[in-house]
N, C-alpha and C positions, 0 to 999 in steps of 0.2 A: 345500201347501206353505207358500206366503208367508202366510196364514194360521195355520197353528203357528208358525211363527217370530213373528209381530207377538203371539201370545196371550203364549207364552213372554218375549219381550221386553218386553212389558207387564206382566206379572206380577213379573216380576224386578224391573222400575223399581219398581212401585207398592210390594214390600215393601222395598226399600234406601229408597225415599221415606220411608214410613213409619217404619221400624226409625233411619232418620236425625232426622228432626224430634223422635222420641222421645227418642233422644239429646242431642240439642239442649236440648231444654226442660229436661231431668234435669239437664244439665253447668250451664244456664245458672241455673238455678233456685239449683242449689248455688253457683253465683257470686253471683248476688243473696245468699244468706244469708249468703254469707260476708261481703259487702260491708258487711252491716249490723251481722253478729255485730264484726268490725273495725273496722266505725265507732264503735260502742259502747264498745267495749273500749276505742279509742284515746282516746274522750272520759275515760272513767273512770282511765285513766292519767295522762291530765294534771292532770284537778284531785287526784289522790291525788299527783302529782309537786307541785303548786302548795300545796297543803297538808300533803303530808308527812306524814298519819293513815292508819293503815287504817281500812278497813269493817269497819262495825258490821250486825248484822243491824238488819231492823225495827222487832222491839219495845223494844230498847237506842236507838236512832233515837226513839223517841217519848218517851223519857225525857230527852232531852239538851235543853240548847239552842237557841235557835232556828239560831244561827252554827255547828252542829257540823259533822260533815265530811261529812252527808250533807245536806246544804242545797242542795248543787247538781244532784242526783236529781231536786228539789222544782221546779226553775225551769219553766217553760211550754213555753219554747221544748223542752225535752228531752220534759217531758210529753205533748208534740201529736207525738214523735218516733215513727211504728212501722213507717219504711220503713224503705230502705238509707241511709246516711249518706255521701256523699260523702269519703272519704279519698284521699291518694296511693295510686299507683302502687305502692312497695316494700312498702306492706301483703299483696299477694299474693305467693304463688312465680313466678305466669305470668299475665301480664296478659289482662282478659278480651276475649273477639272484642267491638270499641264497636259495631257492626251489631247483634250479637244483643244486647248489653246493653244499648242503650236500647230496642228493640223489647219486650224482654221487661219489661224493670224498668218502662214509661211507658205500654205499652199491655196487655200481657197480666198482667203483675201486678197486685193492687189492695191500694195502701201500706196501707192500714188492716186487711187482712189479718194480716200480720205478726206474731208474737207472739216477745216478747222479757223477757228474765229474767237478770238479775244474781244472781251468786253470791259470797259474799266467799271469800276461800283458806281457811276451815273449812267451807264445804260450805252456808253457812247464806245464804238467799235474802234478800237489800237490798232490788232492788228489780224490780218486774217490769210488763211494760205494762198499760194499764187492761182491754185488751180478752181476760186471761184471768181475768179475776173473781177466783175461789177458786183455781182449778187451777193448776199449776204444772208446767215443765218437767223433764223429768229432766236427771240432772245427767252430768257428763261419764265418769266412774267407773260410774255403771249400763250407760251406752251402748257402754263398750267391748268387751264381749266379744261384741254384735255388730252393731256398726259398723263403718264403715272407715274407718281414720285410726291415729293414734298417741294417745299420752299427753298431747299436748297440743291437738289436735284431732281429731274426730271427726265425721263422718256417717251418719245413720242413720236410720229410719223409726219413726215411733210411733203408736200410736192412744190415742185420747181423746174420750168422747161419743161414739162411732160415727164419728168424721172422720180419717180416717188423715193424717198430715203429716209431710213431710219436715222434719230438723233438721240443724243442727250447731252445737257446742258447742265452743266456745274456751275452752282453758284458758292462764291465766297466776300468777306468784308472786303479784298481787294480787286479781284476781277472775277469776269463770269467768263466760264471758258465752254466753248459748243463742238462738240464734234460731230460729224454726219456722214453717211455713208451708202451708196446707192445700192437698192435691195434688188435689182434687176438681175444681176448675177447668185444670189440666190434664190430668187423668182426660177432661174433657168435650172437650178440645179433639183429644183422641188419638181420641175416639169418633166425633165429626163425621168426622175425616179418616180412620179407617178407615170409614164409610158411604161419606163422597164416592168412597173407590179401590173400595168395591162399587157403589158404581150406575155410576162413572165407566169401569170395567175393559170391561163389553160392551158402553157408548158406544164406548169408543176400538178393542174390537176391529172393529165393525161399520163404524168412519167411516173407520180405517185401510184396513181389505179394501175398502172402496169406492173409497177415494181410488188405493189399489195397482191396483183392478181399471181405474178408467180411465187410469192412468199407462201399465199393462200394454195396456192396449185402445190407446191412443193412441202408444205405443210399436211394437207389433206391427203398426199398421195398414200401413204399407209392406210388411210380410213377406205379410200376406194380397191385397196387390194383386200381388205375386211370384206367389204360389203361384198364383192363378186365372189370370193371364197363364201361367202354365207350361201348367200345366192345357190349354191350350187349344193350345198348339204340340205338330202333331205332324210326322211324315215329309212331311205335304203340304203343311205352310205354315211350313217353315222360316224363309221372309222375315219371320214377325213375331217383334218383339221384347220383352223383359221390361222393363218402365215403369222408369226412373232413377229414386231418390228426388231430391229438389230437394237434401238434405243430403251432403255426403261425409263419411259415418263407415264405421263396418263393414259394412253392407247398403250402402250405394250401392255400395264398392268389390266386393261378394258380386256385384249385379248384373249390375257393367261387366263383371267374371269369367265369368260364365254367359252374358252374350251374347256375346261373344268364342269361346266355347266353340258357340254356336247356330250362331256363323258358319261356324265351321270345319266343323261339322256339314253345315249346308247346299249348302257347298263339294262336301264328300265326296261328300253326296247327289246333288248334279249331276252331277259325275264319274261317279258308278257309271252313271247316267240316262243319262246322255249315252253312255258306252261299249255298255249295251246297246243303246240304239237303232242307233250305228253300226253294232254286229256282227250285230244282226239285219235288218237292213237289208242288210248286205254279206253276209249268210249268204243270202240271200231270193234271189237269181238264182240262184246255184251251184247251191243245191237245186233249184230249178225245171228249170236245164238236165239234172241229173244225172235228175230223175225222167220229164222227158223222152228220155232218151237210153235208159234201162231199160224203157221203155216199150214204144219201139221195138226192142228187141233182145228181148222177149218174143213181138212178133209176128213174131219168125224163125221159121219151120216147121222148120229145119235144126238151131237148138238141143237140143240133148239134154235128156232130164228131168232127169238130175243139175246140169246149167248153168241150164236153168229154176229149179229149186228154189232154187239159191244167187240168181238175178237176182231172182224172186219175193219172198225174203228181205230182201235187199236195197234193194227197192223200197217195201217195208212200214216198214224204219226209215228211209227217206228222206221217205215221208211223214209219221211219228210229227219229225219232227225237223224238217220242214217245219211243222208246227202247233205244234211248242215256239216256233221262232222268230218265226211269225205271232204267237202268245200276248205272248212277251216284247216285242214291238213294238207291240200292241195295249196294254202297261201302260205301256210306256214313253212311250208319245203321249198316254197318259190322265195319270199323275203330271203330265207337262208341260205340261199344260194342252190339248193340239191338239187333244184330242178334244172336239167339239159335243155335248153331249147336247140333246135335240128335249124341247121341254115343250109336250107337246100332251094332249087328252083319251084318253085308252085304255081302252077296253073291256074290262077284266081278266077277266073270266066268259067272253068270247070267246076270247080269248088264252089260257085256261087249260084251255079245251074241246079248241081246236084242238091244241096240246102234247101233251094226254089221247090224241088219237086217231093221232096219228105216235107216241108210243110204246109203242102198245099193239101193234103189231106186232113190234118186238122182245120185249115181255112174253111176247106169246103165242111166239114159238120159244125162248125158254127156260121157259116153262110155269111162268111165275108170273101170279099173279090180279090184275090192278087195279079195283081200287074208286074210282070217282069221285064226286065230292059236290061241285057248284057253286052257291053260290048267285048267280042270276042279275044281270046290272044291277050291277055294280060297276066305277066309274070309276074310276082314279083318272090322273096325269099325270106323263107323262114319256117316254122316247124306246119307241115300240112294239120296235123292231130289237132294243136292249139289253134292254133287259124280257124280251123271247121267249127272247133268247141267256141269261140268268140263271137263266130258269124251266127250260127244257131242260137245264142243267149239270145242276140239282139234281134233275129228276125220272131222267134219266138215268142217274146215279150210284148212284139207289136200286133200279135196274134191276138197274144192273150186279154191286152188291156184295148181290143175293139171291139165293140160292139156289134151284135149280128145286124148285117146287113151295111158293116162298114165298108172300107176297102185299104188295102196296104199296098204301098210301091216299094219294089224293091227294082234298084239301080246302079248298076254299075259301069263305070266309064274313065277314063285315061284325061289328065289335067297338067300337063307340061312334065314331070317327071315322078306324079303321083299316080298312086290307081286311089279312089274317092267308090266308097260302095254308100250310099244312103236306102235308109229304112225308114220310110215313111207311113205315118198310121192316122185313121180319122176317129182317133180313140176319145179316152176320157183325159188326156194330155195331162201335163203335170204344172203347179204351180212357178212362177218364174222364182219367189224365193225360196223354193224347194228344188230346184236344180244345180245347185255349188254342191248339193248332200247326196245325190243318188249313187255314186260310187261307193260311197260308204258304206261297211261291211254293217249288214242288216237294218241297213236304211228301209224305212217303208215310207212314201210320199203321207198316204193316209191310211190306218188298216181299216177305215170303214169302208173307204172306197174301194179294198183292193180284198176284203175278204171272201168273195169267191173265187180269187184267183191263186194259184198255189204258187209257193216258190221259198224260195231260205233267202235271199236277203242278202247271197251272196254272189250272185249270175255276174252283176257289172264290174265289183269289184275284182273279179278275175279277169273279165273282156279287158279293162281297163290294165291289168297288168298284163296281159297277154300282147296286146296293142303296143307298150311301152318298150316289152324285152326287143318288139318290131322296130324299134325307133320310129313310129307311127304317132298319130294323136287321133282323138275320137273326141267329138263334139256332139252336143244336143242341143237343141231349141224346138219351144214348146207353147202351143196355146192352150192353156186352160178349156176344156169342152169343143177343143176342134181337134189336136192330134197333137203327135211329136214325132219329131226328126230327127235320126241319128245316123250320123256322120262317122265313117272310119276311113283316115287317109292311110296309107302307106308309101313309102318308095318304093318306085317301079324298078324292076330289072329289066332291061334293056340286051 
């Protein structure tokens, strides 16, 4: 966008500059020709006034005596004149631009290139400059149909011997003065200017785009720093703040506003975590008491079958609530940094084999085939208890959500510097639109689909926390109705 604007602006400026210079050159050429013509006409009128004699043709002048009326035209000072003659400002209808006149007449124009000619009132040529040789300049009457002006003054173009001229003819009751100048020099200047614009245009565009890129990069550096810092801030590290630029400009005020918002979010998260921790802690003891009393009541032989069924259902719900409260308390402590993760070498291959042995009994009861492929001697650094908890949760979910007759694959292998655990099943699968939310607390894909499967809705949240604490990542791929694959990737310890 910036490049397009710069290109359009440069092209517009180049055309305006080119046509402005061309117009100024032509106008000042006309002014110079007019000054030369008026100067020569002023000389003729002054001499005529002094002698009070009419002008005569050149042929008649040769037969007259030396002191005839044309004697003043033979003076060396006038014969040497072939350029502009200084005259007063009242000769012109509008005074010329003094700067352009000085530059144009004394630098751009060659005085010896001016062509001058004087005609009598009858139209006979009575004098012309030596550089005309045998040629002559057009008369006022011949230029009126094609020129610009009136019966007393006309500007026009004419060509002679293959050279194009700009001519001004000024008429009066005494004489007619014509001044001309070849425009080849002006055309050459315009050609050079056009070539300069033609070559300078791409250079200007490239330079302007490069400078614009540098300025934009410098201006957007604080924004890049803010973006990088903002991406690092998550719910687990809300104590961090965005870097405030030294300049108190719009970006600085925006960063301060964002930092204030992050501070409010941090306070809200801390309040939620504190409430979760307090509520879980307060509920833990009453639930333990209720569980104990229900177990005692079920041991009483005097309880009838109907009452025993009700007590059994209540005990199951209390046990589920106990697991929920325990999971919430564990997550709350983990997010607040109260849980310490050990960092010791763990034989991950042995751990996966132990989990497979434990889960095989559950798979057998559900008539599910379990396939295990473990690469031996794979070591990771971490907390063995937490890693076992995460693996057991993933494998147990695979068995829970796979119907009878299905298959669960447990594969452990090493790729480059990582240890990868893949748990695949042929279960009910997860819709693609639900995959981003399965690690959220209490999220259930479909209550109707999993009403026969027990769970708290916190298992995968705990799994993700454990994997993150071990600097790993967990991925999931699923096709609804065909199965799901969980991949746990952990850094390998060599």
